[in-house]
TORGU-469500 format. One record per residue (C-alpha): x, z, y; residue in three letters. Coordinates in pm, 1 decimal. Layout:
# residues N
ATOM:xx:zz:yy:rest
ATOM:X:Z:Y:ALA
...
# end
This chain:
# residues 286
ATOM:xx:zz:yy:rest
ATOM:-5348.5:-2404.5:-1192.4:MET
ATOM:-5216.9:-2387.8:-836.7:SER
ATOM:-5012.4:-2154.9:-621.5:THR
ATOM:-5180.5:-1957.9:-344.8:ALA
ATOM:-5069.5:-1697.8:-92.8:LEU
ATOM:-5264.3:-1372.9:-53.2:THR
ATOM:-5264.1:-1142.4:248.7:THR
ATOM:-5485.8:-845.0:323.8:GLY
ATOM:-5619.4:-634.9:608.7:SER
ATOM:-5821.8:-313.8:616.3:TRP
ATOM:-6129.6:-394.4:822.4:SER
ATOM:-6323.7:-66.8:850.5:SER
ATOM:-6382.9:293.7:741.7:LEU
ATOM:-6724.9:449.6:688.3:SER
ATOM:-6614.6:759.8:884.5:VAL
ATOM:-6425.9:814.5:1211.2:SER
ATOM:-6127.0:1037.1:1129.2:PRO
ATOM:-5884.8:1154.0:1398.0:PRO
ATOM:-5577.8:941.2:1467.8:ASN
ATOM:-5720.3:633.1:1297.3:LEU
ATOM:-5490.1:338.0:1345.9:ASN
ATOM:-5394.0:14.1:1175.6:GLY
ATOM:-5740.7:-138.9:1129.4:LEU
ATOM:-5710.9:-514.2:1105.5:GLY
ATOM:-5363.9:-488.5:949.8:THR
ATOM:-5226.1:-439.6:597.8:GLU
ATOM:-5151.1:-72.5:670.9:HIS
ATOM:-5426.0:167.0:785.2:VAL
ATOM:-5361.2:539.0:850.9:ARG
ATOM:-5576.4:839.6:936.9:TRP
ATOM:-5587.7:1218.1:981.2:GLY
ATOM:-5388.2:1488.4:1151.7:THR
ATOM:-5072.6:1557.2:949.0:PRO
ATOM:-5043.0:1901.6:795.1:ALA
ATOM:-4691.4:1827.5:676.8:GLY
ATOM:-4502.6:1504.0:610.6:SER
ATOM:-4732.2:1249.3:774.8:GLY
ATOM:-5067.2:1073.8:781.3:GLN
ATOM:-5252.3:947.0:478.6:SER
ATOM:-5333.4:579.8:450.8:GLY
ATOM:-5368.9:260.6:250.7:TYR
ATOM:-5134.3:-37.1:226.3:VAL
ATOM:-5214.4:-378.8:76.5:PHE
ATOM:-4936.1:-628.2:23.0:ARG
ATOM:-5015.8:-972.6:-109.1:GLY
ATOM:-4783.2:-1251.3:-210.8:GLY
ATOM:-4756.8:-1577.0:-399.9:SER
ATOM:-4997.1:-1595.8:-695.7:VAL
ATOM:-5076.2:-1850.5:-965.0:GLU
ATOM:-5447.5:-1921.7:-936.9:VAL
ATOM:-5616.4:-2024.5:-1261.2:GLN
ATOM:-5985.4:-2085.8:-1316.3:THR
ATOM:-5996.9:-2024.4:-1692.1:ASP
ATOM:-6052.0:-1648.6:-1664.9:GLY
ATOM:-5681.4:-1562.3:-1665.9:THR
ATOM:-5604.3:-1241.6:-1477.8:GLU
ATOM:-5358.8:-1244.9:-1190.8:PHE
ATOM:-5222.9:-991.5:-942.3:THR
ATOM:-5417.6:-1021.3:-618.2:LEU
ATOM:-5175.8:-784.7:-443.6:GLY
ATOM:-5023.7:-438.5:-454.0:THR
ATOM:-5220.6:-136.7:-334.5:TYR
ATOM:-5045.0:179.2:-214.9:THR
ATOM:-5205.2:510.8:-124.5:HIS
ATOM:-4989.6:720.0:105.5:GLU
ATOM:-5121.6:1061.0:10.1:ASN
ATOM:-5013.7:1348.8:234.7:PHE
ATOM:-5193.9:1669.8:336.7:PRO
ATOM:-5406.0:1612.5:646.9:ILE
ATOM:-5665.2:1810.1:842.1:VAL
ATOM:-5964.4:1725.1:1055.4:GLY
ATOM:-6138.5:1480.5:819.7:MET
ATOM:-6511.8:1450.1:897.0:PRO
ATOM:-6596.5:1390.8:528.6:ALA
ATOM:-6432.2:1439.6:191.9:GLN
ATOM:-6558.9:1107.7:57.4:GLN
ATOM:-6569.4:779.4:247.1:PHE
ATOM:-6532.0:403.0:204.9:ASP
ATOM:-6249.3:178.0:318.0:VAL
ATOM:-6309.2:-198.6:333.9:ASP
ATOM:-6045.7:-459.8:254.6:LEU
ATOM:-6046.2:-832.3:334.2:VAL
ATOM:-5811.0:-1047.1:125.8:VAL
ATOM:-5730.5:-1394.9:253.4:ARG
ATOM:-5629.7:-1652.0:-8.4:VAL
ATOM:-5450.0:-1960.6:126.1:ALA
ATOM:-5450.4:-2243.7:-128.8:PHE
ATOM:-5195.0:-2521.6:-162.3:GLU
ATOM:-5432.4:-2782.1:-20.6:ASP
ATOM:-5465.5:-2587.0:305.3:GLY
ATOM:-5799.8:-2424.8:220.0:THR
ATOM:-5826.7:-2060.1:324.5:GLU
ATOM:-6094.4:-1820.5:197.0:SER
ATOM:-6162.3:-1452.9:267.0:ASP
ATOM:-6282.4:-1213.3:-3.5:PHE
ATOM:-6414.1:-862.4:72.7:SER
ATOM:-6386.7:-547.4:-136.7:PHE
ATOM:-6466.2:-178.3:-88.7:ARG
ATOM:-6252.6:119.1:-191.0:PHE
ATOM:-6424.3:457.2:-229.8:HIS
ATOM:-6195.9:748.0:-138.1:HIS
ATOM:-6231.2:1108.5:-251.3:ASN
ATOM:-6006.2:1331.2:-38.6:GLU
ATOM:-5994.3:1630.8:-271.3:THR
ATOM:-5897.4:1981.0:-147.0:PRO
ATOM:-5519.4:2013.5:-163.2:ASN
ATOM:-5533.0:2370.7:-291.8:ASN
ATOM:-5810.9:2321.9:-546.9:GLY
ATOM:-5794.0:2293.5:-926.6:PRO
ATOM:-5767.1:1910.1:-902.2:THR
ATOM:-5563.2:1836.7:-588.8:PRO
ATOM:-5499.5:1469.3:-671.1:ASP
ATOM:-5709.5:1227.8:-464.1:ASP
ATOM:-5925.0:974.3:-646.9:VAL
ATOM:-5993.4:613.7:-543.2:VAL
ATOM:-6264.4:397.7:-701.8:ASP
ATOM:-6361.4:32.5:-662.6:LEU
ATOM:-6741.2:23.7:-627.7:PRO
ATOM:-6725.8:-345.1:-526.7:THR
ATOM:-6576.4:-545.9:-811.8:PHE
ATOM:-6715.7:-885.8:-708.8:VAL
ATOM:-6651.4:-1044.6:-372.0:SER
ATOM:-6970.4:-1148.2:-189.8:PRO
ATOM:-6784.6:-1460.1:-77.2:GLU
ATOM:-6718.2:-1765.3:-297.3:THR
ATOM:-6487.7:-2065.7:-285.2:VAL
ATOM:-6532.3:-2415.4:-426.5:THR
ATOM:-6243.0:-2538.4:-640.7:ILE
ATOM:-6258.2:-2890.8:-788.2:ASP
ATOM:-6629.8:-2899.7:-716.6:GLY
ATOM:-6707.0:-2569.8:-891.1:VAL
ATOM:-6807.3:-2249.4:-710.3:GLU
ATOM:-6600.0:-1939.3:-790.4:TYR
ATOM:-6600.2:-1575.3:-689.8:GLY
ATOM:-6323.1:-1320.3:-722.1:VAL
ATOM:-6374.7:-1038.2:-973.0:VAL
ATOM:-6141.0:-738.8:-954.4:ILE
ATOM:-6055.4:-608.2:-1301.7:SER
ATOM:-5910.2:-285.7:-1163.9:GLY
ATOM:-5587.0:-102.9:-1090.3:PHE
ATOM:-5296.5:-190.1:-1318.9:LYS
ATOM:-5049.0:93.4:-1378.3:ARG
ATOM:-4807.6:123.9:-1668.0:GLY
ATOM:-4953.6:-183.7:-1835.5:GLY
ATOM:-5308.1:-38.0:-1836.7:GLN
ATOM:-5596.4:-165.8:-1623.5:VAL
ATOM:-5824.4:117.8:-1508.9:VAL
ATOM:-6124.0:140.7:-1277.7:ARG
ATOM:-6016.7:467.8:-1112.2:THR
ATOM:-5688.1:532.3:-930.9:PHE
ATOM:-5565.8:893.9:-944.6:VAL
ATOM:-5321.6:963.9:-661.3:SER
ATOM:-5096.8:1273.8:-663.9:PRO
ATOM:-5031.3:1459.4:-337.9:GLU
ATOM:-4717.3:1428.0:-125.2:ASN
ATOM:-4618.4:1075.3:-214.9:GLY
ATOM:-4684.2:702.4:-196.0:ALA
ATOM:-4862.4:591.6:-515.0:ASN
ATOM:-4895.2:223.5:-601.6:SER
ATOM:-5071.7:-6.8:-845.3:ALA
ATOM:-5132.7:-378.7:-877.6:ASP
ATOM:-5482.9:-503.9:-804.9:ILE
ATOM:-5568.7:-736.8:-1093.7:VAL
ATOM:-5831.8:-1004.8:-1038.3:ALA
ATOM:-5994.4:-1315.0:-1186.4:ILE
ATOM:-6136.1:-1632.5:-1034.9:PHE
ATOM:-6470.6:-1655.7:-1215.4:ALA
ATOM:-6753.0:-1907.1:-1197.6:ARG
ATOM:-7023.8:-1780.0:-967.8:ALA
ATOM:-7358.1:-1673.6:-1109.5:GLY
ATOM:-7276.5:-1612.9:-1475.5:ARG
ATOM:-7123.9:-1349.3:-1708.4:PRO
ATOM:-6816.4:-1411.2:-1924.0:ASP
ATOM:-6760.7:-1152.3:-2199.2:VAL
ATOM:-6435.4:-1173.2:-2396.9:VAL
ATOM:-6214.7:-963.1:-2626.1:ILE
ATOM:-5889.4:-887.5:-2444.5:THR
ATOM:-5693.9:-695.9:-2708.6:THR
ATOM:-5700.6:-521.8:-3045.9:VAL
ATOM:-5494.2:-203.9:-3075.2:ARG
ATOM:-5450.0:-206.6:-3450.8:HIS
ATOM:-5178.8:58.1:-3489.6:ARG
ATOM:-5316.6:394.6:-3390.6:GLY
ATOM:-5114.9:712.0:-3341.4:ASP
ATOM:-5340.7:912.7:-3572.5:VAL
ATOM:-5188.6:904.4:-3921.7:LYS
ATOM:-5383.7:769.1:-4217.3:TYR
ATOM:-5723.5:726.0:-4045.8:THR
ATOM:-5589.8:555.3:-3729.2:GLN
ATOM:-5895.1:692.1:-3553.1:ALA
ATOM:-5755.4:584.1:-3214.8:ASP
ATOM:-5752.6:212.1:-3296.5:GLU
ATOM:-5971.1:17.7:-3056.5:TYR
ATOM:-6090.2:-324.1:-2943.8:VAL
ATOM:-6111.4:-382.6:-2568.7:GLU
ATOM:-6380.6:-608.7:-2422.6:ILE
ATOM:-6424.7:-713.3:-2058.4:VAL
ATOM:-6687.9:-897.6:-1858.0:ASN
ATOM:-6480.1:-1128.4:-1642.3:ARG
ATOM:-6788.8:-1298.3:-1495.2:GLY
ATOM:-6954.2:-1246.9:-1156.8:THR
ATOM:-7286.5:-1110.4:-1289.2:VAL
ATOM:-7377.5:-837.5:-1537.0:ALA
ATOM:-7398.5:-914.6:-1910.6:ALA
ATOM:-7656.4:-755.2:-2140.0:ASN
ATOM:-7482.3:-725.5:-2478.7:ILE
ATOM:-7756.5:-525.5:-2650.3:SER
ATOM:-7777.8:-636.2:-3012.9:GLY
ATOM:-7436.9:-805.0:-3012.3:TRP
ATOM:-7193.2:-718.9:-3290.4:THR
ATOM:-6817.3:-673.0:-3314.5:LEU
ATOM:-6670.7:-742.0:-3656.5:GLY
ATOM:-6343.9:-772.0:-3847.4:ALA
ATOM:-6258.7:-1025.5:-4119.3:ASP
ATOM:-6380.2:-799.6:-4398.8:ASP
ATOM:-6751.1:-764.4:-4467.5:ALA
ATOM:-6921.6:-437.9:-4377.9:GLY
ATOM:-6705.5:-373.6:-4071.1:GLN
ATOM:-6954.3:-462.3:-3799.0:ASP
ATOM:-7031.8:-252.8:-3494.2:PHE
ATOM:-7368.0:-312.9:-3327.6:GLY
ATOM:-7414.5:-251.0:-2955.7:PHE
ATOM:-7720.5:-35.0:-2888.5:PRO
ATOM:-8013.2:-129.8:-2663.9:PRO
ATOM:-7939.2:-100.9:-2294.3:GLY
ATOM:-7569.7:-190.6:-2322.0:THR
ATOM:-7485.3:-377.0:-2001.5:VAL
ATOM:-7138.3:-474.3:-1882.2:LEU
ATOM:-7100.0:-497.7:-1506.8:GLN
ATOM:-6865.9:-760.3:-1356.3:PRO
ATOM:-6507.3:-655.7:-1422.1:GLY
ATOM:-6609.9:-369.5:-1650.4:GLN
ATOM:-6397.7:-294.6:-1957.5:ARG
ATOM:-6513.1:-107.4:-2266.3:ILE
ATOM:-6336.3:-1.5:-2585.3:ARG
ATOM:-6478.5:34.9:-2933.6:ILE
ATOM:-6275.2:298.3:-3119.2:TYR
ATOM:-6246.3:338.3:-3495.0:THR
ATOM:-6336.2:707.1:-3494.8:ASN
ATOM:-6294.4:854.8:-3146.9:GLN
ATOM:-6533.6:902.6:-2855.7:HIS
ATOM:-6409.6:816.6:-2505.2:HIS
ATOM:-6688.9:826.4:-2243.7:PRO
ATOM:-6457.7:676.7:-1979.6:GLU
ATOM:-6444.8:359.3:-2193.3:TRP
ATOM:-6815.7:348.0:-2274.9:GLY
ATOM:-6823.4:602.6:-2559.0:GLY
ATOM:-6841.0:342.6:-2839.5:PHE
ATOM:-6709.3:420.6:-3188.8:SER
ATOM:-6738.6:279.8:-3540.4:TYR
ATOM:-6743.4:638.0:-3667.0:GLY
ATOM:-6526.1:528.1:-3959.1:SER
ATOM:-6309.6:772.4:-4151.8:GLY
ATOM:-6068.4:493.4:-4246.7:ARG
ATOM:-5889.6:220.0:-4047.3:PRO
ATOM:-6087.3:-85.3:-3944.4:ILE
ATOM:-5810.9:-319.9:-3828.5:TRP
ATOM:-5549.7:-448.5:-4074.4:ASN
ATOM:-5197.9:-382.7:-3945.2:ASP
ATOM:-5064.7:-704.3:-4102.3:LYS
ATOM:-5319.4:-923.4:-3928.3:GLY
ATOM:-5689.6:-951.5:-3860.2:ASP
ATOM:-5939.6:-1133.1:-3642.5:ARG
ATOM:-6194.8:-958.9:-3422.3:ALA
ATOM:-6511.9:-1156.7:-3356.5:ALA
ATOM:-6778.2:-1077.7:-3095.8:LEU
ATOM:-7114.9:-1229.7:-3183.5:ARG
ATOM:-7435.9:-1264.8:-2990.4:GLY
ATOM:-7776.7:-1155.3:-3122.6:PRO
ATOM:-7825.6:-1485.8:-3305.5:ASP
ATOM:-7486.2:-1461.2:-3475.7:GLY
ATOM:-7294.9:-1717.0:-3271.2:GLU
ATOM:-6931.5:-1630.0:-3196.1:VAL
ATOM:-6889.5:-1549.4:-2826.0:VAL
ATOM:-6522.8:-1448.7:-2837.2:SER
ATOM:-6247.9:-1415.5:-3099.6:GLU
ATOM:-5910.9:-1241.3:-3098.8:TYR
ATOM:-5657.6:-1284.6:-3378.2:GLY
ATOM:-5326.5:-1104.5:-3422.7:TYR
ATOM:-5044.8:-1087.1:-3675.6:GLY
ATOM:-5106.2:-1316.2:-3971.6:SER
ATOM:-5444.5:-1409.6:-3820.6:ARG
ATOM:-5312.4:-1502.9:-3477.5:ALA
ATOM:-5403.9:-1845.3:-3347.8:SER
ATOM:-5139.3:-2111.2:-3402.5:THR
ATOM:-5012.2:-2244.8:-3066.6:PRO
# end
């Protein structure tokens, strides 16, 4: 583990809006104000603890200044960000990412703008202790939740942390991140879930893998064609269907995860344990 300093600059837009300014800086703005001011993006980095064991860290803070504007040549466009990471040993590396912006009509049924991250893996790599790493963005972290899509209300500055991982280049890394074992649905706890993420730099085909609890007969099998992209998170619910999290469900009318303690195990097609997560009485002893 080492300390590094991150800074960012917005390098380009895929369109040429009026009054574009701030390219090459941490604060880019565009559009003709229809009220309070221009819209724009801000990226603010800082001191981060860089770990190479798959631990997530905050790459920086992203802010969308969302105000009504006019004269945009397109409703959807891309904005490119370059993040420079300066390591303790004096090494500096740049990592590039793309933000996809949907400037929704302000007077429509869904006036909030939407920002996606189509580029989750930096095309650039860095060598640390002789090993090549890339940066994988997990997503936007708001209210303790990491999501792939940032919904930005009008007439305000909306912020979220950008959470990332230093991952070995050229391989997947699929792990269980959490088990939500106390659902809000009484008796059946249908909204229990296990969250899984691919924190590697390449896609992982998990077709035929299984997720199981301690008790026998509580295995969920991933169907053919199940592929996790770099940085992608999915959730396997006890008895709910959430397409935004992959749409996976045990379809069980009773709870799967013991509230006192249990251990979730993710196994490959040949039965080997790929990742485990214990909690409560089954938590790992430090």
